[in-house]
Wavefront OBJ file of the C-alpha trace (Angstrom):
o trace
v 22.368 13.959 -13.460
v 19.220 12.053 -12.649
v 16.595 12.411 -9.980
v 16.488 10.912 -6.504
v 13.179 9.275 -5.666
v 12.016 8.835 -2.061
v 9.425 6.492 -0.588
v 7.611 6.765 2.728
v 6.491 3.135 2.750
v 3.239 2.187 4.442
v 1.196 -1.000 4.580
v -1.584 0.430 2.427
v -0.216 3.618 0.892
v 3.211 4.976 0.067
v 4.142 8.618 -0.050
v 6.466 9.362 -2.956
v 8.692 12.371 -3.585
v 11.302 13.147 -6.204
v 14.020 15.715 -6.744
v 14.490 17.953 -9.721
v 17.202 16.884 -12.170
v 19.808 18.963 -10.315
v 18.919 17.146 -7.069
v 18.284 20.413 -5.240
v 14.597 20.395 -4.274
v 12.049 17.703 -3.402
v 8.496 17.625 -4.744
v 5.672 15.255 -3.939
v 4.243 12.792 -6.413
v 0.814 11.185 -6.074
v 0.502 8.662 -3.265
v 0.661 5.072 -4.509
v -1.039 1.969 -3.127
v 1.638 -0.306 -1.616
v 0.580 -3.188 -3.857
v 1.100 -0.992 -6.953
v 4.413 0.536 -5.890
v 6.802 -1.814 -7.769
v 4.926 -1.247 -11.042
v 4.814 2.496 -10.398
v 8.574 2.595 -9.775
v 9.374 0.614 -12.916
v 7.158 2.864 -15.004
v 8.516 6.087 -13.500
v 12.147 4.962 -13.862
v 11.519 4.021 -17.497
v 10.353 7.587 -18.209
v 12.742 9.560 -15.989
v 16.409 9.097 -15.145
v 16.545 8.096 -11.484
v 19.976 7.796 -9.862
v 18.834 6.403 -6.529
v 15.813 5.434 -4.470
v 15.735 6.524 -0.833
v 13.386 4.609 1.455
v 12.327 5.975 4.821
v 13.898 3.947 7.623
v 11.478 3.724 10.561
v 13.311 3.563 13.877
v 12.390 3.833 17.517
v 13.685 6.626 19.718
v 16.462 4.268 20.820
v 17.557 3.797 17.210
v 16.260 0.226 16.878
v 14.200 -0.907 13.889
v 10.507 -0.214 14.397
v 7.822 -2.831 13.773
v 7.220 -1.282 10.348
v 10.443 -2.888 9.124
v 8.562 -6.217 9.167
v 6.700 -5.162 6.013
v 9.383 -2.886 4.558
v 12.016 -5.667 4.381
v 9.937 -7.806 1.957
v 9.379 -4.724 -0.212
v 13.135 -4.016 -0.274
v 13.854 -7.613 -1.324
v 11.269 -7.403 -4.096
v 12.660 -4.049 -5.233
v 16.208 -5.467 -5.367
v 14.967 -8.440 -7.407
v 12.907 -6.366 -9.844
v 15.321 -3.433 -10.198
v 18.756 -4.871 -9.356
v 20.667 -2.033 -11.036
v 18.955 0.666 -8.920
v 20.856 1.839 -5.821
v 18.596 1.920 -2.760
v 19.454 3.724 0.461
v 17.574 3.740 3.748
v 17.259 7.097 5.525
v 16.003 7.793 9.047
v 12.369 8.866 9.007
v 11.755 9.406 12.710
v 9.143 12.080 13.436
v 8.344 12.757 9.767
v 4.627 12.000 10.186
v 4.389 14.419 13.120
v 6.396 17.069 11.291
v 4.299 16.563 8.153
v 1.131 17.225 10.144
v 2.661 20.383 11.663
v 3.794 21.557 8.220
v 0.271 21.159 6.884
v -1.078 23.236 9.786
v 1.607 25.892 9.244
v 0.768 25.902 5.530
v -2.892 26.640 6.340
v -4.084 23.329 4.903
v -7.752 22.964 5.783
v -8.563 20.523 8.580
v -10.679 18.464 6.166
v -7.677 18.074 3.842
v -5.283 17.291 6.732
v -7.402 14.214 7.487
v -6.547 12.829 4.047
v -3.832 10.280 4.785
v -2.533 10.530 1.223
v -1.513 14.147 1.736
v 0.286 13.319 4.989
v 2.143 10.429 3.299
v 3.198 12.627 0.400
v 4.332 15.411 2.766
v 6.320 12.892 4.846
v 8.106 11.652 1.708
v 9.010 15.230 0.770
v 10.341 15.825 4.295
v 12.443 12.642 4.244
v 13.919 13.537 0.867
v 14.560 17.165 1.831
v 16.351 16.035 4.999
v 18.339 13.496 2.977
v 19.437 16.205 0.524
v 20.437 18.536 3.357
v 22.437 15.822 5.134
v 24.191 14.956 1.897
v 25.128 18.605 1.350
v 26.363 18.825 4.946
v 28.493 15.700 4.515
v 30.066 17.039 1.317
v 30.777 20.419 2.964
v 32.602 18.698 5.824
v 34.693 16.292 3.794
l 1 2 3 4 5 6 7 8 9 10 11 12 13 14 15 16 17 18 19 20 21 22 23 24 25 26 27 28 29 30 31 32 33 34 35 36 37 38 39 40 41 42 43 44 45 46 47 48 49 50 51 52 53 54 55 56 57 58 59 60 61 62 63 64 65 66 67 68 69 70 71 72 73 74 75 76 77 78 79 80 81 82 83 84 85 86 87 88 89 90 91 92 93 94 95 96 97 98 99 100 101 102 103 104 105 106 107 108 109 110 111 112 113 114 115 116 117 118 119 120 121 122 123 124 125 126 127 128 129 130 131 132 133 134 135 136 137 138 139 140 141 142 143
């Protein structure tokens, strides 16, 4: 079994998280500049077995696509062209940035470190992937 990789895509930076090989727990990877993300993904997938890439799906409270989809769609097209064999799934990322900030406070992360956007992006990616794993387990328990 391979890993599941998750991306919290941003215009400048992307939070990245990955599961263990049993796909049980999510861990953060270093934040990647958006312009370097395709190369990072190719390199990572050449070194590690990745079964799927999950991309955070930004939606409004009403469930509509948020404005962020305007720059995520081109990335998804490029990813499909450069890694056509890799399954990609979108997963709802509503509130992950807010929750990530709260998690950092609860984890006693210093205020100076909480201001680092890279840490918030990485934490958001871990939260998206953790939620994805939990929803997948819930779906399999109810089938």
